[in-house]
C-alpha positions in Angstrom: 44.9 3.2 34.0 47.1 6.6 34.4 50.1 3.9 33.2 47.9 3.8 30.2 46.9 7.4 30.1 50.8 8.0 30.4 51.9 6.1 27.3 48.9 8.1 25.5 50.3 11.3 26.5 53.9 10.1 25.3 53.0 8.6 22.4 51.2 11.8 21.2 53.9 13.9 21.8 56.4 11.9 20.3 54.2 11.9 16.7 54.0 15.7 17.7 58.3 16.3 17.6 58.1 13.7 14.8 56.1 16.0 12.4 58.0 19.3 13.9 60.9 17.7 12.8 59.9 16.6 9.3 58.4 20.1 8.8 61.9 21.4 9.8 63.7 19.7 7.5 61.3 20.2 4.3 61.9 24.3 5.4 65.4 23.7 4.8 65.7 21.6 1.9 62.6 24.8 0.5 65.3 27.2 1.3 67.9 25.2 -0.1 65.9 25.1 -3.7 64.0 28.3 -3.8 66.4 31.9 -3.9 63.1 33.7 -2.8 63.2 32.1 0.4 65.6 33.0 3.2 66.7 31.1 6.6 69.9 33.4 7.6 70.9 36.6 8.0 72.3 38.8 4.9 75.8 37.7 7.0 75.6 34.6 6.9 74.9 31.8 9.8 76.6 28.7 10.7 74.5 25.6 9.5 73.3 24.8 14.0 71.8 28.5 13.6 70.1 27.7 10.5 68.5 24.6 11.5 67.4 26.2 15.0 65.5 29.0 12.7 64.1 26.2 10.4 62.7 24.9 13.5 61.7 28.1 15.0 59.5 28.7 11.8 58.0 25.4 11.3 57.0 25.0 14.9 55.2 29.0 14.7 53.9 28.2 11.5 52.2 24.7 12.8 51.3 26.4 15.5 49.8 29.7 13.7 47.5 26.6 11.4 46.2 24.6 14.4 45.2 27.6 16.2 44.4 30.1 13.7 43.5 28.3 10.7 40.2 26.9 11.5 38.9 30.0 13.0 39.9 32.2 9.4 38.2 29.1 7.6 34.6 29.4 9.6 35.0 33.1 9.2 34.9 32.7 5.3 32.3 29.9 5.1 30.5 32.7 2.9 32.7 33.1 0.5 31.9 31.0 -2.6 33.6 27.3 -2.1 35.4 27.2 -5.2 37.1 30.9 -4.4 37.3 29.5 -1.0 39.5 26.5 -1.9 42.0 28.9 -4.2 41.8 31.2 -1.4 43.7 28.8 1.0 46.6 29.4 -0.7 47.0 32.8 0.1 46.0 32.7 3.5 48.4 29.6 4.0 51.2 31.9 2.7 50.1 34.6 4.9 50.4 32.5 8.1 53.7 31.3 6.9 55.2 35.0 6.3 53.7 35.8 9.9 55.5 32.6 10.8 58.9 33.9 9.0 58.0 37.5 11.1 58.1 35.8 14.3 61.8 34.2 13.6 64.3 36.5 16.3 66.5 38.9 14.4 64.6 39.0 11.1 66.5 35.6 10.0 63.5 34.6 8.1 61.7 36.1 5.0 60.7 35.1 1.7 58.2 36.9 -1.2 54.8 36.0 -1.4 54.6 34.0 -4.0 57.0 32.0 -2.6 55.7 31.8 0.7 52.4 30.2 -1.0 54.6 27.5 -2.4 56.3 26.5 0.6 52.9 26.4 3.0 51.7 24.1 0.5 54.4 22.2 0.6 55.0 22.1 4.1 51.0 21.7 5.0 50.7 18.6 2.8 54.1 16.8 4.3 52.9 17.4 7.6 49.6 15.9 6.9 50.8 13.3 5.1 53.7 12.7 8.2 50.8 12.8 10.8 48.4 10.6 9.1 51.0 7.5 8.6 52.2 7.7 11.8 49.0 7.2 13.5 47.8 5.0 10.7 51.3 2.9 11.5 49.6 2.4 14.9 46.2 0.8 14.6 45.4 1.6 18.6 46.5 5.4 18.3 44.5 5.5 15.1 41.4 4.4 16.6 41.7 6.2 19.6 42.3 9.5 17.6 38.8 8.5 15.9 36.9 8.2 19.0 38.5 11.2 20.5 37.0 13.3 17.6 33.5 11.5 17.5 33.5 12.5 21.3 34.2 16.0 21.0 31.8 15.8 18.2 29.0 14.2 20.6 29.6 16.9 23.0 29.2 19.6 21.3 26.1 18.4 19.8 24.9 17.9 23.4 24.5 13.8 23.3 25.7 11.4 25.8 27.7 8.8 24.3 26.0 4.8 25.0 28.1 1.6 25.1 28.8 0.7 21.5 25.5 2.8 20.0 23.6 -0.2 20.2 21.3 1.3 17.5 22.5 0.8 13.8 23.4 3.8 11.5 22.5 3.8 7.8 24.9 5.5 4.7 23.1 5.4 1.9 25.8 6.4 -1.0 24.2 7.0 -4.4 26.5 6.3 -7.3 25.0 9.2 -9.6 24.1 7.3 -13.1 25.8 4.4 -12.6 23.5 1.3 -14.3 22.9 -1.9 -12.7 24.5 -3.6 -15.8 27.4 -1.3 -15.3 27.7 -2.1 -11.8 27.9 -5.3 -12.5 30.3 -5.1 -14.9 33.1 -2.6 -13.4 32.7 -5.2 -10.6 33.7 -8.2 -13.1 36.5 -6.7 -14.4 38.2 -5.5 -11.4 37.4 -2.2 -11.6 35.6 -1.7 -8.5 37.0 -4.5 -5.8 35.5 -3.3 -2.1 32.2 -4.1 -4.0 33.1 -7.2 -5.7 34.4 -8.2 -1.9 31.2 -7.2 -0.6 29.3 -9.5 -3.5 31.3 -12.8 -3.4 31.8 -12.9 0.4 27.6 -12.8 0.6 27.9 -9.5 2.9 25.8 -7.6 0.4 23.6 -8.3 -2.3 22.2 -6.4 -5.7 19.0 -5.8 -7.8 17.8 -3.5 -9.8 15.2 -0.8 -9.5 13.2 0.9 -12.2 12.6 4.6 -13.1 9.7 6.4 -13.8 10.1 7.9 -17.3 11.5 11.2 -16.4 14.7 9.0 -15.8 16.9 11.7 -14.0 18.3 12.9 -10.7 15.7 15.6 -10.0 12.9 13.0 -10.4 14.6 10.6 -8.6 16.3 11.7 -5.8 12.9 13.6 -4.8 11.4 10.3 -4.7 13.9 8.6 -3.0 14.1 11.4 -0.1 10.8 12.8 -0.1 8.1 10.0 -1.3 6.7 11.6 -4.0 7.5 12.0 -8.1 4.2 12.9 -8.8 4.6 15.9 -11.3 8.2 15.9 -12.4 7.4 14.9 -15.6 11.3 16.0 -17.1 14.6 17.6 -15.8 13.0 20.6 -17.1 9.3 21.6 -18.3 7.4 25.1 -18.6 4.2 25.7 -16.5 1.6 27.4 -18.4 0.2 28.6 -14.8 2.8 30.3 -14.2 4.9 31.0 -17.3 8.0 29.9 -15.6 10.4 27.2 -16.7 11.4 24.7 -13.8 14.6 23.6 -14.1 15.6 20.8 -11.5 19.2 22.3 -11.1 18.3 25.3 -9.9 18.2 26.6 -6.5 14.7 28.1 -6.5 13.2 25.3 -8.8 14.9 22.7 -6.0 13.4 24.5 -3.3 9.8 24.6 -4.6 10.2 21.0 -6.1 11.0 20.0 -2.3 8.1 22.1 -1.0 5.3 20.3 -3.0 6.8 16.7 -2.5 6.3 18.1 1.6 3.1 19.0 0.8 2.0 15.9 -0.8 3.2 13.3 1.6 2.6 15.4 5.0 6.2 14.2 6.0 9.7 16.3 5.9 11.9 13.3 4.2 14.0 10.2 4.7 16.2 11.9 7.3 14.0 14.2 9.0 15.3 13.5 12.7 19.0 12.8 12.9 20.3 12.7 9.1 22.7 14.7 6.8 22.1 15.5 3.6 25.3 15.3 1.4 25.9 16.7 -2.2 22.0 16.0 -2.9 19.6 18.1 -4.9 17.1 18.0 -2.2 17.6 18.2 1.5 15.4 14.8 2.8 14.4 16.8 5.6 18.3 16.3 7.1 19.4 18.8 9.9 23.1 18.5 8.9 23.8 19.8 4.9 26.5 20.5 2.5 26.5 21.2 -1.1 22.6 20.8 -0.9 21.2 22.4 -3.7 17.3 22.7 -2.7 18.4 25.4 0.1 21.8 26.9 -1.2 19.9 30.1 -2.8 19.4 31.5 1.0 21.3 33.8 2.5 23.1 34.1 5.7 23.2 31.6 8.8 19.9 29.8 7.4 22.0 28.4 4.5 23.5 25.4 6.6 24.3 23.7 3.1 28.2 25.6 3.4 28.9 25.0 7.1 29.7 21.1 5.5 32.7 22.8 3.8 34.3 24.2 7.4 34.8 20.2 8.4 36.9 20.1 5.2 38.9 23.2 4.6 39.7 23.6 7.9 42.7 21.6 7.6 44.9 23.1 5.0 46.9 20.3 3.8 42.9 18.7 2.8 43.1 22.1 0.7 46.0 22.0 -0.6 45.7 18.0 -1.5 42.4 19.0 -3.5 43.5 22.2 -5.4 46.4 20.2 -6.6 44.5 17.1 -7.8 41.7 19.3 -9.3 44.5 21.1 -11.5 45.9 17.6 -12.5 41.8 16.3 -13.1 41.7 19.8 -15.3 45.1 18.3 -17.5 43.7 15.1 -17.6 40.6 16.2 -19.4 42.3 18.0 -21.9 44.5 15.6 -23.0 41.8 12.9 -22.7 39.7 15.1 -25.1 42.4 16.1 -27.1 43.3 12.5 -27.7 39.8 11.4 -28.6 39.9 14.0 -31.3 42.8 13.0 -32.9 41.7 9.2 -32.9 38.5 10.2 -34.4 36.5 8.4 -31.4 32.7 8.8 -32.7 30.4 9.5 -31.0 32.1 12.7 -29.6 30.7 16.2 -28.3 32.3 19.4 -27.5 34.7 18.8 -24.2 35.9 22.2 -24.4 35.2 25.7 -22.5 34.2 25.4 -18.9 33.9 21.7 -19.1 37.3 20.1 -18.0 36.7 23.0 -14.9 33.2 21.2 -14.1 34.3 17.7 -14.8 37.7 18.4 -11.9 34.7 19.8 -9.5 32.4 16.8 -9.6 35.5 14.0 -9.8 37.4 16.0 -7.1 36.4 19.1 -4.8 32.9 17.5 -4.9 33.9 14.1 -4.2 36.6 15.2 -0.8 34.1 17.3 0.7 31.2 14.8 0.2 33.6 12.0 1.2 34.9 13.8 4.2 31.6 15.1 5.3 30.1 11.5 5.4 33.4 10.5 7.3 32.4 13.4 10.1 28.8 12.3 9.9 29.7 8.4 11.0 32.2 9.7 13.8 29.5 12.1 14.9 27.4 9.0 14.8 24.6 10.2 13.5 21.5 7.4 12.7 21.3 8.3 8.3 23.5 10.0 6.1 22.0 10.0 2.3 25.4 11.2 -0.2 25.7 11.6 -3.6 28.5 11.2 -5.6 27.9 12.8 -9.0 31.8 12.1 -10.6 30.5 9.1 -13.0 27.4 10.8 -14.3 29.7 13.7 -15.4 31.9 11.9 -17.3 30.0 9.7 -18.7 27.8 11.9 -20.4 30.8 13.6 -22.0 33.5 10.3 -22.6 30.3 7.7 -22.6 29.5 5.1 -19.6 31.2 2.8 -21.2 34.6 4.6 -21.8 37.9 4.3 -20.3 37.3 7.7 -18.7 34.1 6.7 -17.1 35.7 3.3 -16.1 38.6 5.1 -14.3 36.1 7.7 -12.4 34.5 3.9 -11.0 37.7 2.9 -9.9 38.0 6.1 -8.3 34.7 5.8 -6.4 35.5 2.5 -5.0 38.6 3.9 -3.4 36.1 6.3 -1.5 33.7 3.2 -0.8 36.5 1.7 1.0 37.4 4.4 3.0 34.2 5.0 4.5 33.9 1.7 4.9 37.2 1.7 6.9 36.0 4.8 8.7 32.5 2.9 9.8 34.7 0.5 11.5 35.7 3.1 14.1 32.5 4.8 14.4 30.6 4.8 17.8 27.9 2.7 16.2 27.8 0.2 13.5 26.4 1.3 10.2 24.9 -0.2 7.6 26.1 1.0 4.2 23.9 0.5 1.0 25.2 1.5 -2.5 22.2 2.8 -4.8 21.9 4.9 -7.7 19.2 7.4 -9.3 19.4 6.1 -12.7 21.5 4.7 -15.5 22.6 6.1 -19.0 22.5 4.8 -22.1 25.1 5.6 -24.5 24.5 7.2 -28.5 25.2 10.1 -30.9 23.1 12.9 -30.3 20.3 13.8 -32.3 21.9 16.8 -33.3 25.2 14.8 -34.2 23.2 12.0 -36.4 20.8 14.2 -38.1 22.0 17.7 -38.6 19.3 19.4 -36.3 17.7 20.0 -33.3 14.8 19.0 -31.7 13.4 22.2 -31.8 14.6 23.1 -35.4 12.4 19.9 -36.3 9.4 21.5 -34.3 9.9 24.8 -36.0 9.9 23.1 -39.2 7.0 21.0 -38.4 5.0 24.2 -37.6 6.0 25.8 -40.6 8.6 28.7 -38.6 11.8 29.5 -39.5 14.3 27.4 -39.1 18.2 29.0 -38.6 20.3 27.9 -41.2 23.1 26.7 -38.3 21.8 24.4 -36.0 22.2 25.5 -32.2 23.3 23.1 -29.5 21.4 22.4 -26.4 24.1 22.2 -23.6 24.1 19.5 -21.1 22.0 19.8 -17.9 24.5 17.5 -15.7 24.3 18.0 -12.1 27.5 18.8 -11.2 27.3 22.2 -13.2 24.5 22.9 -10.7 27.0 21.9 -8.0 29.4 24.3 -9.6 26.9 27.1 -9.7 26.3 26.8 -5.8 30.1 26.6 -5.3 30.4 29.9 -7.0 27.2 31.3 -5.3 25.3 31.6 -8.7 22.5 29.8 -8.3 20.5 30.7 -11.7 21.5 28.4 -14.0 22.5 29.4 -17.6 21.5 28.3 -20.8 18.4 26.5 -19.5 16.0 28.2 -21.4 13.9 31.4 -20.9 12.6 31.8 -17.8 9.7 33.3 -19.0 9.2 32.8 -23.0 8.4 35.6 -24.9 4.8 36.6 -26.1 3.1 34.6 -28.9 3.0 31.8 -30.4 5.9 30.4 -31.3 6.4 26.7 -29.5 8.4 26.3 -26.2 11.1 23.1 -26.9 12.8 21.4 -24.3 15.2 18.4 -23.9 15.7 16.2 -20.9 18.2 13.9 -21.9 16.2 11.8 -24.9 13.2 13.1 -23.6 11.8 16.4 -25.2 8.7 18.5 -24.2 6.9 20.7 -26.4 4.6 23.7 -24.7 2.2 26.1 -26.7 2.6 29.1 -24.2 -0.5 30.9 -25.4 -3.3 28.7 -25.0 -3.3 28.3 -21.0 -4.4 24.8 -20.9 -3.2 21.3 -21.9 -3.9 21.3 -26.0 -5.5 18.2 -27.6 -4.4 16.5 -30.5 -7.1 18.2 -32.6 -6.0 21.7 -31.7 -2.6 21.0 -32.7 -3.4 19.5 -35.8 -5.6 22.8 -36.2 -3.1 25.2 -36.2 0.1 23.3 -37.5 -1.4 20.2 -39.1 2.4 18.4 -40.3 3.8 18.8 -36.8 3.0 15.3 -35.2 3.0 13.9 -38.6 6.8 15.2 -38.8 7.4 14.0 -35.6 5.9 10.9 -35.5 7.9 9.7 -38.6 11.1 11.0 -38.1 13.8 8.0 -37.5 15.3 9.6 -34.4 12.0 9.5 -32.5 10.4 6.9 -31.0 6.9 7.9 -30.0 5.0 11.0 -28.9 2.4 11.6 -26.4 -1.0 13.8 -26.8 -3.8 14.4 -25.6 -7.1 13.2 -27.6 -10.3 15.5 -27.2 -12.1 12.1 -27.3 -9.5 9.1 -26.2 -7.5 10.9 -23.3 -3.6 10.1 -23.5 -2.6 8.9 -26.9 0.7 7.5 -27.9 1.7 8.3 -31.5 4.5 6.0 -33.5 6.2 6.2 -36.8 4.0 4.7 -39.7 0.2 5.1 -38.4 1.2 3.9 -34.8 -1.3 4.7 -32.2 -2.3 3.4 -29.1 -5.1 4.9 -26.4 -3.6 4.7 -22.9 -7.1 4.0 -21.8 -7.4 0.8 -24.1 -6.2 -2.2 -22.1 -3.1 -3.5 -23.7 -2.7 -0.9 -26.8 0.1 0.9 -25.0 1.9 -2.0 -23.8 2.2 -3.3 -27.4 3.3 -0.6 -28.8 5.8 0.5 -26.3 7.0 -3.2 -26.2 10.3 -2.4 -27.5 11.2 0.3 -24.7 10.7 -2.4 -21.7 7.5 -4.0 -20.2 7.1 -1.1 -17.9 6.9 2.2 -20.3 3.3 1.6 -20.8 2.5 2.4 -17.2 5.6 5.0 -16.8 3.8 6.9 -19.8 0.4 6.3 -18.7 1.3 7.7 -15.0 2.7 11.1 -16.6 0.0 11.5 -18.6 -1.4 12.1 -15.6 0.6 15.0 -14.5 -1.0 18.6 -13.7 2.2 20.1 -15.8 2.8 17.6 -19.1 3.9 19.3 -22.3 1.5 19.4 -24.7 3.8 17.1 -26.3 5.9 15.0 -25.0 8.6 13.3 -27.6 10.9 10.1 -26.5 13.6 9.4 -29.0 14.4 6.4 -30.9 15.8 3.1 -29.0 17.6 0.5 -30.5 17.4 -2.2 -28.4 20.2 -4.1 -30.6 22.9 -1.4 -29.0 21.2 0.0 -26.3 21.4 3.6 -28.3 19.4 6.4 -27.9 19.4 10.0 -29.9 20.0 12.5 -26.9 18.5 16.1 -27.6 21.3 17.3 -25.4 25.0 17.2 -26.1 25.5 13.9 -24.2 26.8 10.5 -25.6 25.7 9.1 -22.5 22.2 10.1 -21.7 19.1 9.7 -19.5 16.3 11.6 -18.8 13.8 9.5 -20.9 12.8 6.2 -21.9 15.3 3.1 -23.7 18.0 1.3 -22.6 20.3 1.0 -19.5 18.8 5.1 -18.2 15.9 3.5 -16.8 17.6 0.7 -14.9 19.7 1.8 -12.0 20.8 -0.3 -9.0 20.2 -1.3 -5.5 22.5 -2.8 -2.9 22.1 -3.6 0.4 23.7 -5.5 3.1 22.4 -9.1 4.0 21.0 -8.4 7.4 18.1 -5.9 6.0 15.4 -7.5 4.2 14.9 -8.2 0.3 13.6 -5.1 -1.5 12.3 -7.0 -4.5 12.7 -5.1 -7.6 10.9 -1.7 -6.8 9.4 -0.1 -9.6 9.4 4.0 -9.4 11.3 6.0 -7.2 8.6 6.4 -4.7 8.7 2.5 -4.2 12.7 2.8 -3.0 12.1 5.6 -0.9 9.2 3.1 0.9 12.0 0.2 0.8 14.8 2.7 2.7 12.1 3.9 4.9 11.5 -0.1 5.9 15.4 -0.5 6.5 15.3 2.0 8.8 12.4 0.9 10.7 14.4 -2.3 10.7 17.4 -1.0 12.2 15.5 1.3 14.6 16.4 4.7 13.4 14.6 7.4 15.3 13.9 9.2 12.5 11.4 7.4 11.2 7.6 7.5 12.2 6.1 4.1 13.9 3.2 4.5 11.4 4.1 5.1 7.9 2.0 7.5 5.9 -0.6 6.4 3.3 0.5 4.8 0.7 1.7 6.7 -2.4 0.0 6.0 -5.8 2.3 3.4 -7.2 4.3 4.8 -10.2 3.4 2.0 -12.8 2.8 -1.5 -13.1 5.0 -4.4 -10.8 7.4 -6.1 -13.8 7.2 -9.2 -14.0 9.8 -11.0 -12.2 12.8 -11.6 -14.4 14.9 -14.9 -14.6 16.9 -16.1 -11.4 20.3 -13.9 -11.7 
């Protein structure tokens, strides 16, 4: 036992010496290349003396990084995450300047700008060397992981049990990846890790079906908190408060989470010993990072940003992420320019802040969330739910089947592989579940195809003035919310007015290919007869437009009524009528529309764009060529991929039923966060769809 301990200590000491030597060599090379970086006196020194000076400087820089850096990052947790990522360079450069000042006889000197470059290179080289040495020795790597797990467990006050016999669960949400997209990516070799799981039979995959509102706000609220009730869209106007609710506003997310908890009487899927990473909602977890519903809080109550500490406490992580961020911005600019030069259609604007938003989603958010999940596994937490939004953001602007989106799927697979590898070294077994919250349907935007926005069409039908130049409806993608959260800017811009101005003008909001029209001067939901009396041409104009599939309005006598082109009409209360009229949108479309009609905050007029089954295309009312939010195509058919040790989920209809499936799986794993008795069954999201043909 003593001999093994001495061997371990000796190997660790050798790795430290090796990293020190490589850092010294790196400093010598940089001193020879950079004119403003010196390691000798003005009169010159011997090679031996310069080497000793470099060794002293590298050692001092390494010690400062190990001792001072974590404290600096923890002290700066309230700094916006993106600012912290950039500030890392300057802090690292400052540590290098301090290290150089500690060299005897003042032989080390560098300009501040040069110090930033030298520190970044040295941190990256030292981190790469340390990782390579540890990975070469599997036993050393395993011991390193277990030591980290033990340290975190002691910090949490838990005693280690042999093997942590109860398996933990990791739920990884691949935002926006539809079932068919996943199957296609596996078949084309874009996701080899997932392909191996399916080929070896360790995992199985099935589609599930969203509500009418096929977007993260509704789906993730249902998955994590068990209720999608009264979430008619991504954004909607509430007449009783006069406010516009937007799912990616922190205040709205917090309110939606509060309503769901009040309705279900349960804190969420992750209530005890759970972690929520990169999500709109907390799921009741105590461990949070990049969680929107708590991001508006200030001070110690906001634990969401504490997840940055584990990642940015290593300066090499910050350097690597920042460099990758710059590379991703350049990649997006080049890809957008290439698409424009090739005349790719359909196409939306990819300028302005979008390259940085994409880079945040595909680099910063991914790196921080993956690092947090790895930390959770090493700490032995019982349940982890994480959202990776990279594919969804890129597919909105490049298209769900574009090469840009395929590249993102490849990188997501590498992240999944890394998490699976770490699971082998975690203090307990983990079952990894992959799922998505919705898919995406391709298609040219409503504005691009018809030259006007939905708001323009509504105003024309109301006989109101229409602007000569059509305005653009900005995308409400989840990555934009994450960027705003990271910048401490919790209020969403371009989401429409929080409080519409006085007067009868309609409020028109877009959620993918789903539109909502509300008349704020009428306190209750307007009936079809009231709308026809005030604006006789409106409903006919909308229903007969070639870019619109159907409308939902309330008839004073028959209740909810679906209107379509050519006089098509079906009362939701009439058996089979809505099913026949909405058959092109899928077998569950009528049930989804019928449920939405029961929501207290459903709009006066709900508008779903046209859907073309032969191509799977829709027309988004936002600037997205890959969209989701309504009915039609792959957007409403996400996936659920689970280990075979767990019971088969069937093909759930609605996020509430997915929540029940995940709860059942946690019970099967004896997860401590799940009550022994389930809460009362929630109302079904829609009628169960007929079983499809076997796959």
